[in-house]
MIVOGU-234731 format. One record per residue (C-alpha): residue number from 1; residue in three letters; x, z, y. Coordinates in steps of 0.001 Angstrom, whole numbers, plus 524288, in hexadecimal, padded with zeros to 5 digits. Last residue first. Example, Ala and Ser with C-alpha at 12.3 -4.5 7.8 and 13.67 -1.06 7.14 Angstrom:
// residues 2
> 2, SER, 83566, 81BE4, 7FBDC
> 1, ALA, 8300C, 81E78, 7EE6C
This chain:
// residues 297
> 297, UNK, 8408C, 7F191, 7C880
> 296, UNK, 84AF0, 7FC24, 7C81E
> 295, UNK, 84CDE, 7FF55, 7D672
> 294, UNK, 858F0, 7F6A6, 7D789
> 293, UNK, 85270, 7EB88, 7D012
> 292, UNK, 84744, 7EB30, 7D9CF
> 291, UNK, 8514C, 7EBDF, 7E4BA
> 290, UNK, 85860, 7DFF1, 7DF96
> 289, UNK, 84B61, 7D8C1, 7DEC4
> 288, UNK, 84857, 7DC2F, 7ECDC
> 287, UNK, 855A8, 7D7BB, 7F1BE
> 286, UNK, 85487, 7CAD1, 7EA86
> 285, UNK, 84710, 7C8CD, 7F060
> 284, UNK, 84C6C, 7CB88, 7FDEE
> 283, UNK, 85701, 7C143, 7FC87
> 282, UNK, 84E74, 7B6E6, 7F641
> 281, UNK, 844A3, 7B84F, 80148
> 280, UNK, 837B5, 7BE62, 7FDB0
> 279, UNK, 82B69, 7B62D, 7FC5A
> 278, UNK, 8213D, 7B4A8, 8070C
> 277, UNK, 81776, 7BC82, 80EE6
> 276, UNK, 80FF7, 7B4AA, 81920
> 275, UNK, 80B9D, 7B011, 80F7A
> 274, UNK, 8069D, 7B55C, 802B5
> 273, UNK, 80EF0, 7BC02, 7F870
> 272, UNK, 81397, 7B74D, 7EB20
> 271, UNK, 81C35, 7C066, 7E305
> 270, UNK, 8169E, 7BAB1, 7D68F
> 269, UNK, 81404, 7BF51, 7C8B1
> 268, UNK, 811B1, 7CDA1, 7CBAD
> 267, UNK, 8173A, 7D968, 7C47F
> 266, UNK, 8228F, 7D200, 7BE5B
> 265, UNK, 82D2A, 7DA3F, 7C4D0
> 264, UNK, 83224, 7CE76, 7CC7D
> 263, UNK, 8243D, 7CBD4, 7D0E2
> 262, UNK, 82290, 7D9D9, 7D552
> 261, UNK, 82F3D, 7D997, 7DCF9
> 260, UNK, 82B73, 7CCFB, 7E3D6
> 259, UNK, 81E0A, 7D297, 7E6D5
> 258, UNK, 82405, 7DEB4, 7ECD6
> 257, UNK, 82D85, 7D695, 7F4EB
> 256, UNK, 82268, 7CE8D, 7FB01
> 255, UNK, 818D2, 7D9C9, 7FCD3
> 254, UNK, 81D70, 7DD53, 80730
> 253, UNK, 8259F, 7D591, 810C2
> 252, UNK, 833F7, 7D3DC, 80D2A
> 251, UNK, 83DD7, 7DEA7, 80A84
> 250, UNK, 831B9, 7E726, 8092E
> 249, UNK, 83274, 7E986, 7FA89
> 248, UNK, 84102, 7EAEB, 7FD2A
> 247, UNK, 83F77, 7F7FF, 803E5
> 246, UNK, 83764, 7FEBA, 7F984
> 245, UNK, 8407C, 7F8CC, 7EF53
> 244, UNK, 84C8D, 7FF0F, 7F55F
> 243, UNK, 84537, 80C1B, 7F631
> 242, UNK, 84197, 80BED, 7E7C5
> 241, UNK, 84BE9, 814DA, 7E1FA
> 240, UNK, 84BE6, 81DC1, 7EDD9
> 239, UNK, 83D51, 82056, 7EC88
> 238, UNK, 83E74, 8235A, 7DE0F
> 237, UNK, 848DE, 82DA0, 7E076
> 236, UNK, 84155, 8320A, 7EC7A
> 235, UNK, 835C3, 83609, 7E43C
> 234, UNK, 83E0D, 83FE4, 7DCE3
> 233, UNK, 8427A, 84635, 7E999
> 232, UNK, 834E5, 8451F, 7EF7E
> 231, UNK, 82EAB, 84DD9, 7E556
> 230, UNK, 8234B, 851B9, 7EE1F
> 229, UNK, 8196B, 84F7A, 7E316
> 228, UNK, 81351, 84464, 7EAE6
> 227, UNK, 82116, 83F16, 7EC9E
> 226, UNK, 82325, 83F2E, 7DDE6
> 225, UNK, 81651, 837E2, 7DC39
> 224, UNK, 81AFF, 82DE8, 7E627
> 223, UNK, 827A2, 82B75, 7DED1
> 222, UNK, 820CF, 82A89, 7D199
> 221, UNK, 8171A, 82093, 7D6CC
> 220, UNK, 82295, 8190B, 7DC81
> 219, UNK, 829E4, 81916, 7CF8C
> 218, UNK, 81E20, 8150A, 7C76E
> 217, UNK, 819A3, 809F2, 7D01F
> 216, UNK, 824BB, 8010F, 7D438
> 215, UNK, 81E59, 7F38F, 7D30B
> 214, UNK, 813B6, 7F2E6, 7DD61
> 213, UNK, 8188E, 800AA, 7E026
> 212, UNK, 8225D, 7FB14, 7E9D5
> 211, UNK, 817B3, 7F7C8, 7F3A6
> 210, UNK, 8128B, 8059B, 7F485
> 209, UNK, 8074D, 80CCE, 7FAB8
> 208, UNK, 80DCE, 81A04, 7FA45
> 207, UNK, 80B25, 82831, 7F721
> 206, UNK, 80661, 83520, 7FC7B
> 205, UNK, 80C7A, 834FD, 80A0B
> 204, UNK, 80F81, 84263, 80FC8
> 203, UNK, 81CDF, 8426E, 8164F
> 202, UNK, 824B9, 84277, 80999
> 201, UNK, 81BBB, 837A1, 80514
> 200, UNK, 8201E, 82F24, 81074
> 199, UNK, 82E5F, 831B7, 80D0A
> 198, UNK, 82C16, 82D7E, 7FEDE
> 197, UNK, 8237A, 821C8, 801A6
> 196, UNK, 82C39, 81BE6, 80C11
> 195, UNK, 8326F, 810CF, 80445
> 194, UNK, 82593, 80D32, 7FE10
> 193, UNK, 81F1E, 80B42, 80B59
> 192, UNK, 810AE, 80D6A, 80DE9
> 191, UNK, 81150, 81BEA, 80AF6
> 190, UNK, 8043E, 82224, 80848
> 189, UNK, 7FDF5, 82CC1, 81084
> 188, UNK, 7F10C, 832AA, 80C36
> 187, UNK, 7E9DF, 83C28, 81512
> 186, UNK, 7E524, 84881, 80E57
> 185, UNK, 7F28F, 84EA7, 80FFF
> 184, UNK, 7F1CB, 84F76, 81EBD
> 183, UNK, 7EE15, 845BE, 8296F
> 182, UNK, 7F708, 84938, 834CC
> 181, UNK, 80299, 84EAC, 82D3B
> 180, UNK, 8024C, 8443A, 822BB
> 179, UNK, 800EE, 8394B, 82CB7
> 178, UNK, 80BFA, 83EB9, 83500
> 177, UNK, 814DF, 84033, 82927
> 176, UNK, 81202, 83247, 824FE
> 175, UNK, 8151B, 82DEC, 832D8
> 174, UNK, 82212, 83527, 8328F
> 173, UNK, 82567, 82E6C, 825C2
> 172, UNK, 825B9, 82193, 82D22
> 171, UNK, 82561, 81416, 826BA
> 170, UNK, 8186F, 80F63, 82C12
> 169, UNK, 812A6, 80C7E, 81EC9
> 168, UNK, 80918, 817BD, 81D45
> 167, UNK, 7FDE0, 81529, 81400
> 166, UNK, 7F38B, 81E11, 8197B
> 165, UNK, 7E93C, 82772, 814C8
> 164, UNK, 7DB5C, 82C98, 81495
> 163, UNK, 7D2A1, 82367, 81BDC
> 162, UNK, 7C86E, 8297F, 812B8
> 161, UNK, 7C760, 83520, 81BD4
> 160, UNK, 7C1B5, 82C69, 82699
> 159, UNK, 7C094, 833D6, 8337C
> 158, UNK, 7CBF4, 83D2C, 83180
> 157, UNK, 7D423, 83373, 829E7
> 156, UNK, 7D206, 82900, 83448
> 155, UNK, 7D5D0, 831F3, 83F68
> 154, UNK, 7E1F4, 83699, 837FD
> 153, UNK, 7E67B, 828D3, 834CF
> 152, UNK, 7E47B, 82518, 84309
> 151, UNK, 7EC7D, 830E0, 84746
> 150, UNK, 7F798, 82CDC, 83E33
> 149, UNK, 7F815, 81F8A, 844A7
> 148, UNK, 7F657, 8138C, 83BFC
> 147, UNK, 80284, 80B56, 83E05
> 146, UNK, 80351, 7FF0D, 84610
> 145, UNK, 809AD, 7F188, 84538
> 144, UNK, 80291, 7EECF, 8387F
> 143, UNK, 80DBC, 7EAAF, 82F93
> 142, UNK, 8187A, 7F42A, 8339F
> 141, UNK, 80E12, 7FDD8, 837DD
> 140, UNK, 809A3, 8006E, 829E8
> 139, UNK, 7FEAD, 80A74, 829D0
> 138, UNK, 7F543, 80915, 81E7B
> 137, UNK, 7E8FE, 8116E, 81E56
> 136, UNK, 7E3D1, 8163A, 8115C
> 135, UNK, 7D50E, 815B3, 8105E
> 134, UNK, 7CD81, 81CFA, 805E7
> 133, UNK, 7C02C, 81763, 8022C
> 132, UNK, 7B47E, 81A56, 80AD4
> 131, UNK, 7B437, 80CAA, 81058
> 130, UNK, 7B081, 804F2, 81C9B
> 129, UNK, 7B145, 8106B, 82604
> 128, UNK, 7BFB0, 8120E, 82334
> 127, UNK, 7C226, 803CA, 826C6
> 126, UNK, 7BB6C, 80569, 833E2
> 125, UNK, 7C2EF, 811FB, 83630
> 124, UNK, 7CFB3, 80B13, 83306
> 123, UNK, 7CD7A, 80168, 83E08
> 122, UNK, 7C829, 80BB6, 8475D
> 121, UNK, 7D418, 8145C, 84577
> 120, UNK, 7DD4A, 808DD, 846AC
> 119, UNK, 7D6E1, 8049A, 85361
> 118, UNK, 7D82E, 81269, 85892
> 117, UNK, 7E6A5, 81286, 8553D
> 116, UNK, 7E81C, 8056A, 85C05
> 115, UNK, 7E788, 7F894, 8549B
> 114, UNK, 7F38A, 7F046, 8516E
> 113, UNK, 7ED39, 7E2B4, 84F91
> 112, UNK, 7F7E5, 7DE67, 84612
> 111, UNK, 7F490, 7E780, 83ABD
> 110, UNK, 7E935, 7F0C0, 838E1
> 109, UNK, 7EDE9, 7FCB1, 8315D
> 108, UNK, 7ED40, 7FB0B, 822A8
> 107, UNK, 7E1F5, 7FFDC, 81A6E
> 106, UNK, 7E42A, 8041D, 80C5F
> 105, UNK, 7D6CA, 80626, 80652
> 104, UNK, 7D1A5, 80EBF, 7FB75
> 103, UNK, 7CE9A, 81033, 7ED06
> 102, UNK, 7CB3A, 8020F, 7EA0D
> 101, UNK, 7C5CB, 80049, 7DC46
> 100, UNK, 7B7A9, 801B2, 7E0B9
> 99, UNK, 7B933, 7F5C8, 7E976
> 98, UNK, 7AFDD, 7F6C5, 7F501
> 97, UNK, 7BACC, 7FD62, 7FC96
> 96, UNK, 7C2D4, 7F0E4, 7FC02
> 95, UNK, 7B84D, 7E88B, 80249
> 94, UNK, 7B534, 7F2EB, 80C74
> 93, UNK, 7C397, 7F45D, 80FD7
> 92, UNK, 7C58B, 7E5C7, 81151
> 91, UNK, 7B9EF, 7E4F9, 81A8E
> 90, UNK, 7BE4A, 7F0BC, 82283
> 89, UNK, 7CC00, 7EB23, 823AD
> 88, UNK, 7C673, 7DDF9, 827F4
> 87, UNK, 7BE0C, 7E412, 8328B
> 86, UNK, 7C960, 7EC6D, 83733
> 85, UNK, 7D247, 7E0A4, 83879
> 84, UNK, 7E0A5, 7E449, 83752
> 83, UNK, 7DE0E, 7E5B6, 828E3
> 82, UNK, 7DE2A, 7F018, 81E49
> 81, UNK, 7D7BB, 7EF8E, 810F4
> 80, UNK, 7E2B5, 7F282, 80758
> 79, UNK, 7DBF1, 7F7EE, 7FB59
> 78, UNK, 7E099, 804AC, 7F569
> 77, UNK, 7DEF8, 80624, 7E6B6
> 76, UNK, 7DFC6, 8138F, 7E073
> 75, UNK, 7E478, 813DA, 7D253
> 74, UNK, 7DDC2, 8127E, 7C514
> 73, UNK, 7D110, 80D59, 7CADD
> 72, UNK, 7D207, 80054, 7C3DC
> 71, UNK, 7DF10, 7FCC5, 7CA36
> 70, UNK, 7DCEC, 7EEC1, 7C5BE
> 69, UNK, 7CF6B, 7EDFA, 7CBD2
> 68, UNK, 7D3C6, 7F42E, 7D89C
> 67, UNK, 7DF95, 7EB3C, 7D9AB
> 66, UNK, 7D786, 7DF12, 7D6EE
> 65, UNK, 7CCD9, 7E31D, 7E079
> 64, UNK, 7D6D9, 7E59F, 7EB3C
> 63, UNK, 7DD1B, 7D85E, 7E8AC
> 62, UNK, 7CFA8, 7D200, 7E8D2
> 61, UNK, 7CC16, 7D83A, 7F5C9
> 60, UNK, 7D86C, 7D368, 7FC90
> 59, UNK, 7D742, 7C634, 7F5E6
> 58, UNK, 7C9A3, 7C4A4, 7FBB1
> 57, UNK, 7CE5F, 7C924, 808FC
> 56, UNK, 7DA07, 7BFDF, 80966
> 55, UNK, 7E74E, 7C4E3, 80559
> 54, UNK, 7F253, 7C1DD, 80EDA
> 53, UNK, 7F311, 7CE86, 816B3
> 52, UNK, 7F045, 7D6D4, 80A95
> 51, UNK, 7FCFB, 7D30A, 80408
> 50, UNK, 7FBE9, 7DD95, 7F977
> 49, UNK, 807E6, 7E452, 7FEFF
> 48, UNK, 8009B, 7E563, 80BF0
> 47, UNK, 7F56F, 7EC0C, 804DB
> 46, UNK, 7EBDD, 7E4A6, 7FC84
> 45, UNK, 7E9E9, 7EE5C, 7F15B
> 44, UNK, 7F024, 7FBCD, 7F170
> 43, UNK, 7F1DD, 802FB, 7E48F
> 42, UNK, 7F2A8, 81115, 7E030
> 41, UNK, 7FA49, 81B33, 7D865
> 40, UNK, 80282, 811BC, 7D068
> 39, UNK, 804E1, 81610, 7C270
> 38, UNK, 80B37, 80A92, 7BB8B
> 37, UNK, 7FE7F, 8068B, 7B4F6
> 36, UNK, 7F78A, 8064C, 7C21F
> 35, UNK, 801CA, 7FD6F, 7C816
> 34, UNK, 801C0, 7F461, 7BC50
> 33, UNK, 7F2E8, 7F31B, 7BCFE
> 32, UNK, 7F3D3, 7F00F, 7CB74
> 31, UNK, 7FE37, 7E5A8, 7C913
> 30, UNK, 7F61B, 7DF8A, 7BE35
> 29, UNK, 7EA69, 7DE91, 7C73D
> 28, UNK, 7F2D1, 7D868, 7D1D4
> 27, UNK, 7F85D, 7CEDE, 7C7E6
> 26, UNK, 7EAA9, 7CA78, 7C44A
> 25, UNK, 7E719, 7C93F, 7D2A9
> 24, UNK, 7F22C, 7BFE0, 7D59D
> 23, UNK, 7EE7F, 7BCC6, 7E3BE
> 22, UNK, 7F0CA, 7AEB8, 7E7C8
> 21, UNK, 7FD8F, 7AB87, 7EEAD
> 20, UNK, 800F3, 79F42, 7E6E8
> 19, UNK, 80BAC, 7A698, 7DFC8
> 18, UNK, 80194, 7B028, 7DAC7
> 17, UNK, 7FF7E, 7BCD8, 7E1FA
> 16, UNK, 800AB, 7CB49, 7DF22
> 15, UNK, 7FAE9, 7D406, 7E9BA
> 14, UNK, 804D6, 7DEDF, 7EB66
> 13, UNK, 7FF92, 7EC87, 7E9A2
> 12, UNK, 80246, 7F76B, 7F33A
> 11, UNK, 80476, 800FB, 7E821
> 10, UNK, 7FF72, 80EAB, 7EA52
> 9, UNK, 808CA, 819B4, 7E6F3
> 8, UNK, 80451, 827DA, 7E783
> 7, UNK, 7F934, 82F67, 7EDD6
> 6, UNK, 7ECEB, 8273C, 7EFE8
> 5, UNK, 7E401, 82F18, 7E705
> 4, UNK, 7E87A, 83B17, 7EEA2
> 3, UNK, 7E099, 8364D, 7FA4F
> 2, UNK, 7D4AD, 83EE9, 7F860
> 1, UNK, 7CB67, 83C7A, 803BD
């Protein structure tokens, strides 16, 4: 399967909400249109940044539909369809795959129940057998309690060629190197951490699924394109500029700081999130806004 369509920067979209906590679908459409106009390479609907844990299944599908409709085939759209329940993940995947505007799936490792390597293989196998569209695995041990072993990725890729990549958010360049060495250039690796995009790409990643690109699009697209051209010196100038922001977007749980920044920049009308997430403290908000000013936003 050709994975070059997924090279570059994919925004892990926030799900805009009204102050009452309902989804602001009109603002989501406008956000997607803005992203496309500014040159984003791809979009992710209903990832962690999109508050997938607190969207119900109907909202989950409607957010994906809204993103796909607004993108209008101009960029790839990845739908977040993972769960710690295999049956639920298969159901979400089937619903998303039925949407012609969805290019592929982003499927997180099962969280909380901490399956074995064999359990992971069977879980992802069941999902793979439910669709022929590309599947990007998502390994984030800080949230799931486990990573997806390199050998499991290799077994899946060998048996199901459309399970063709991984969003790597474990924080270790050595793991990116191991994935690249084991699976080769046909296997897609995307950074799952803005602050590690450049080092991950130096070890074989081909882009990033980004939180910061919800509002920093052009510069991050330029940085990743420079990395793809092996001009890491030029890319590092951009990387160094935004490192303080990459850190402060996680000064409180994601996507709380990102939504605050986007409201301050006039991109969304409210920074509302759903419980158990809540607003930033005055101190951390002040720090975030100072950092935004520091990086030129």
